[in-house]
N, C-alpha and C positions, 0 to 999 in steps of 0.2 A: 208810131214811129214814122216818119217821113225824111226820107233819102238815106235810109241807114243809120238815122243818129236818134238817139234816144232824149225823151223831154226830160227835161227838171225834175218833174214830179215823178216820173218811172226812176231817174237815178236815184231820186231820194228813198223812194220805198225799197231800192233793193236793199240786202242785208250782207254782210260780208261773213264769207266763213272764217272761222278761226283757224289759223296756222298751226301745223304741226308735221312735224319730220315723217311722220307715219303717212299711211294713204289714207284718204280720207274719203268718203263714199256718199253720192248724193242722191236722195230717191225721189222723183217728184212723178206725179200720175202719169202711166202709159210712157214712161223713160225712166230709164236707170242708168247714168254716167258713172263711173269707175275713172278716176284720176289720179295719178301718182301725184303727189305735192313736192316731195322733197327725196333727194338722195343725198347720200355720204360716201363719200370717196375717203380712200387713206393712200395717201402719196407713196411714193416709193422709199421717201427717208425716214418715212415710219410715223410720220404727226398726222394726227388728225383735223382736216380741213372743215373750215364753220359750213355749217349748213347755209344752204342757197335761200334769199328770200323768197317767200309766197306769194304769190299774187292771188288778189280773193277775186273769186269766181262769180258774177254775177248770172243770176236766174232769172232771167226778163219773164217767163212764164210764171214764177213762184209770187203770188198776192199776198202771202203771209208770212210770215216765221213758221207757223205748226205746219206747212207741208215739207219742211225741210228737217230731216233726221239727220243730226250731227253724230260724228264719230264720239263717242265717250271714253274712247280707250287714253291710258294716260300717257302724257307724251315725255319719252325716256329722254334723261337728262343726258348730255352729252360729257363725256371724260375732258378733266382739263390736260390741254396737251402737254406732253412730258418732254423736258428739254432733252434730256439723254436719253434718248432713244437705242433702235438697235444699232444705228452707225457710230455712236460712240461707246456701245460694249464692243462691235467689231475692232474700234481703234485701240481700245485699251486691251483686248486681249491679243492683237498682233503686236503690240509694244512688250507685254508678258512674254509672247514666245519668241520673238527676235533679239531679246534683251541678254546680252552675255553676261553681266553682273549678277543675275539671280542666281541664286543658292536653294532657295526655297521657296516653292510654289504651291498655293492650297487650290484644291479643284473648285471650280466654281459649282455651285448649285443650279440645277435647271429648273427653277421656279419661274411659271408663266406670268408674263407682264399682263397685267390687266388690259393692255390694249388690243391683244392678240384674241379676244373674244368677241370684240367687238365687229370686226369684218363679218364673220361667220353669222353672227346672230341676224345682221342685216342682210346678208345675202338669202337666207332662209325666208327671211318677211319678203322680199323682192321676190323670191321666185313663186311664191305661193299667190303673188298678184299679177294677172297679167298687164302688161305696160307696153307702152312702144320702144322704149329704152330700159334695157337692163344692163347698169354698168356693172364689171366684174371686178372687185376689190384684188388689190395686189400683194400678194401675200410674201413675205420677206424670209427667208431662211437661214437661219444664222449657224456656223459649224464652228464649233468652240474645240479646239484641239487639247485635250486634258494632258497635264505635264505632272509625270509622276513626282512624289515628294521626294527631296533627299533625305536619307536617315542623318540624323545628327549623332555624331559620336562623342558621350561625354565621358572623359578622362575622371575617372574617381583617383584622389590621392591614396596613395599608397597606407595603409593602416599598418602601423606599427604593434607587434605581437606584443603583447604583455609576458612576463615571466610567469610560468607553471611553479604556483608553489607546491612543492611536494610536502605532504603531509606524513610525517614520521609513523613508523608502525607501532601502534599502542597494544596489540592483542598478539600475546605470548602463551598459547595452550600449554606448552611444554615447558614454560619457564622463560625470563626475560634472558635474549642471547646477549653474551659478551663478544668481544673480538676473539677471531678464531688463535690469532696469536696468544690470547691470554690463554684460553682453554688448553692449547696445544702444551703451552708451559707449564700449567697446572697439573695436566696428564700426566706428564713426562716426569713431574716431579715425584707424585704418587706411585708412579710404577717404579720409580728408582729406589723410593724408600721401601715400598712393600718386597721388593726384589733382595733387598740388601741384610733386611730384618726378617723375614720369613722365609722366602723359597729357597736360597742360597743354603740357611740353617736347617729346614726342614729337609733339603735333598731334591727340590721342586715338587713336594707331594704336599698340600695342604689337607686338613681333615675338618669336618665341621666345626670342631672346637677351636680351631684355627682362626677360624673366619671372623670370631670376636674381635680379635685384635687387629686382624686386617681391617675390618670394618671402621676401627677407630682411626687405623692411619691413615683411610681416605675420607676422613670429614663425615661419617655417620653413627648413629647410634649404635651403642654395643650390641642391641635386641634387633638390628637387622640382619644380623650374620647367617641364620636360618635361611629368609627368602633369598639371601644373595646367595648363598651357596649352591641353594637348590635352583636357582634361576643359571647360575653360571654353569653348572653341571649338564641341564637339559638344552641350553644354548648351544653347548658343546657336541653331546653324545645324543639329543633327540630328546622330542617330550615324551615318547614312551619308556624311557629309560627308569628302571629301579633303581632307586637309592637305596642303599644300604649304611651301615657304619663304616664299611672297609671303601667307599667311594672316595676318590681323592680329586683335586685339581691341581694341574700344572699352570707353570708361569706363562706359558705361551695361551693358554686357553682362558685365563684369568685376562692376561693383556688384550686379546683380542674382544672379550666380551664387555670390559670396562672402555675400553675406547668408543664402542660402538653405543654403549649405555650413554656416557657423556653427551656425546656429540648429537644425540636424539632427544635427549631428557637433559635439562638445564637447571632444575632447582629438586629439592627435595621431594616436594610432594608429586612431581610428575615421574621421579624415580622409582619412591616408593610404590607406586600404583603399579608401576609395570614390571617391578621385582614380584610381587604378591599375587600379579595376573600369572607370569611365567612360572611361579611357583605353586598354584593352586590347584588342588587335587580334582577341581570339577572339569566337565567335559567341553566347557565353553570356550570359544574362540580365545586365541591368546593377541590378539590384536586389537580390542576392545580397549575403552579408556574409560573403564570403569571397574568397581569391588561390587562384588555381590557379599551376602553373607557366608557362602561357602568359601571364601578365600581366604581366611583368618585363621584357620584350624592351625597350620604351623607354627605360626607365629606368637599367638599366644600357647601353643602349647611348650614352645621353647622360652618363654616367660616363666611358665609353672616349674619347669624342670631347673632353671638355673637362677630365679631370682630368689635372695636370702629369707626375704618376708613370706614366702610362701613354702616354708621347707615344711610346714605341718600339712599342707596342703597335697604335697608331694606324695604321700603315703596313702592318702586316700582316691586311689586313682578311680572311683566309680563317680567322682564329685568332677571329675574333672572338666567333663562334656558339658553339665551343669555350670561351672564356672566360665568356660569359653561361650557359651552362648548368652550368660550374662554381660559378659564384657562386650559381645557384638552386638547386642541388643542396645547397651547403652552408648556405644559409638554411633550407630544409627541414629538413634533419638535425638541425640546433639547434634549430628555431623549433615545427616541426611535432610535438609531442609525441604527438599522437593518432595518427600514423603513416596519415593521411587521404590525404594529397594536396592537402588544403585548410585553407590558413591561416588561422583565424579571427581576430577582432579580440583575443579575450582571449588567444590566444597570442600575438599581435603585442606585447602591452603587457606581457607577462610576459616577453620576450626583451630582448636586448641590440640588436636591430638598429638600431632607429632614433638610438639613442645612438651606434653605431658610424657610422650615415651622417652624423650631426653631425662627427664627429671627421674624416673624409677631406675634409671641406672645409677644415680648418684643416691636416691634416697633407700636405706635399708628396711626401713618400715614403711611396708606398701599401704597399711591404713592410713597414712598421713596425707597421703595421695588421693583426694576423694573422688576425684573424674576416673570413672571407666575400669579400673584395676583394683577398688578398695575390696578387700576380702570380707570386711564386716559388713558392707552393703549386700555383697553376695550373700551371706550369712542371712541377713533379715528377710531377704525379698525369696530366697528360696525356702526359708521356714514358712512364709505367709502361703507361699503357693501348696507346700505339701497341705498344712492345715485348711486351707480349702479344700483341695482335692480329697474327694473323700474314699472314692474308689481306688486311686493311686494309681490309674492309667496315663499320670501327666498330661491331661487335657481337664480343663475348666467348663462345667455346663453351668447352663442358666440359673439351674438351681444352686449351684455351688457357690457363684459370683453373687447370689441373693444373700448370703450368710456373710458377705465381707461386710466389716465393722459394724455389727449387729444389725443389718438392714438398711445401711446409709444409703445407698444407692437404690431410685427409684425402680419400678419394674419398667415402666415407659423409658428410662435410660438404657437398663440392662438390654430392652430391646432393640435397640439403637446400636448399642455396641455391637450385639452380635447380627446385626444386620446386614454388615460389612462395609459402613460408614465411614470406618476406620481404615479397613483394608482387608487383605489376607481370605486365602481361600477355608480356612477351618472355621473362624467364624460364621461363614455362611452357611456350614455344616452344623451349626449350632455347640460348636466345641471351640475352646481357645488353649492356644498351647502355651508353652512356658516363655516363649518370646513376645508373644501378645500381651501376656500378663504382666512382664516386666516393664512394658510400653505403659499399660493400665496402671499399674500401681505408682510409678514415678508420678505419672499425673496425677495420680488423686492425693500423693502426698507434699508434691509441690505444684500448685495452680499458678506460680509465676513466670515460670520459664517459656520462653515463645511456642516450643514444644506443646506444654500442657494446654495452654490458652487456644491453641488451634485444635487441640485435641477434642475439649469437650465444646468448642464451636461445631465441630464436624457433626457430633453429637447431635446439636441442638438444633442445625440447619437441617429441617425436615425436608425441602424442597430443593437442597443444594443452591441456591441460588447467591449465595455467599454473604446472605443478609438476613439478621435475626429480625423476625416482624414481631408484633405484640403478639399475635396469634399463637407463636410459636413459644415465647416465654409462657405465657399464660397454659398454654397446653402442658408443660411440666410443672409448674408452680402448682397448680391445683390438685394432684397427686400430693404434694407435699402438705398442703392444706388439709387434705383429707387424713393423712398421718398423724398431724399434730391435732386433729379432732379427738383422734381415737385416745390418743396418750392424753388430752385435756388440755394442751397447750395453748396457749393464746396467740393468734396469728394475725396478721397485718393484710387487709385487704389488696387485692394486685394492682388496683390504683395507686394506693398509697407507696408501695414498694418500687414503683416505676418512677415515682415522682424522685425517690430518692438515688435512683442510679444516674 
C-alpha cells in the first residue's frame, strides 16, 4: 500500500461479506470487530421503511476466505408494507364515532396487527449487541372507543286466537242429564198424579202394600215397591228406624225424597242401586255406588211373598233363604263381570236384570223366565247340592266335590278350585259354600257363557299370567290320560290334541 491506496491485486483478493439486516461478526486473528450492518425503523405513520443498503467491508489483513467466519443466521424477511395502517384505522373509527346517522355499531375486535411485533423484536436484538447508535422504534398507540350496540325492537304480528272447541260431556255416572225444565215438569206431573190417586184417598198415609201402585205411577216396576218404601222411611226418619207393618209415609215425606232422588240419579240403574243401598240391612255406608250380596234380601223376599208363580214356595219358609241365595248368585254370575263381589251401576246398566225384573211383573209363570228367578233352576241346583253334601252342613268338601258326575272332575282341577283361584274365603279353608257351588254348577253345565269360560280359565292358569302355556295344558291332560288308561279307553297323545285346538 502506498499513499493510502490499495493495489489492484489486493482489491481483487478482498472478499465482500454477505449483506444481512442482522448484525455480522468478523473474526480475525488477534482482532475481533463487531459492526452493526443494518437497522430497520418504523416511521410514525405505521409503515415499515426499506432496509438500507449495506456496504461491503474490506479486510486488508485477510489473506484467504478461510480466515473469515460469516454469520450463518437466517436473514429475516421483511413484511410487506400494509397500505391501511393505524392511521387508516383511526380515521375509520373517528368517522364511526362522530357520525350522527349510525343506529347500530359493532364493537371492533382487538386483534394484533402483524406489524406490531416487529419493532419489539428488532429492539431486543439491537439491545443485545453493543453499537454506536441504537435507533429507538416509535410505537403508536391507538385508542378505540367502544360504542354499545343499540338493541333492535322487533314487533311481532298479533296472533289471532283460535276458538276453543268445547268437548261435550260424555260420562254420566248417574245417568244422562236432561234439561232442568224437563226434569221439573216430569217430577211435578208424577207428584200431582200420586197425590190425587193415592195420598188424598188414603188420608195422607201409605203403607208398604200401597207402594206397588205408587211405583207404577212414577214409571218404576211393581217389585221396586219394598226398596222404595224402606228408603223413603229411612230418609225421613233415619237409618236406625225400625220398620213395621204399621209404618206409613206421608205425601210431604215422599215428595221431598222423590225430588232428591230424581235430581241426583237420572236413570233407573242409578236409582235402583241407590234405593237398595238405603234399604239394605247391612252396616256398610249408604253413600257407596255398588251393591253387595247382602243388599238384596228385602227385594227378593217381596217377590217370594207377592209373585203368583211362587205361591207354593211361600209356604215352605225354610227354603226362602236358599232361593234368595240362588237368585243373588245368578245375578252376580251374569252381571258382575269384574268378579269383585261389588255390582256397580255401569255393570247393572249393561246387564238385562232390570228388564227381567219388569218381565216377571207381566209373567205369571215365573219358570218361563229362565234368567235369575226360575224356580225350576233353583230346585235342580239345590237338590244337587244336597246330594253332594254328605254331612248336610251346607258346605261342600274336596271329597264331596270329587263325587260330582261320577268323578268327572280331576283331582288337580279340584285342588285348583279349592286353592282360592276362583275367590272366596270358604274355599281357602277347604270348604265350598252354597253360593260358590251355584257358580261351579252353572259353569259346569254351560261352558259357553263368558263367565264359565273365565271360570275354567282361572283354574287352568297356574301362574296367573293370563296365558295358558303348553305346560299348563299338558299338566291337566296327563291326569285325564291316566283315567282313560284305567278304564281302558283309547286316548290321543297330547301333541295330537294340541293340533286340533
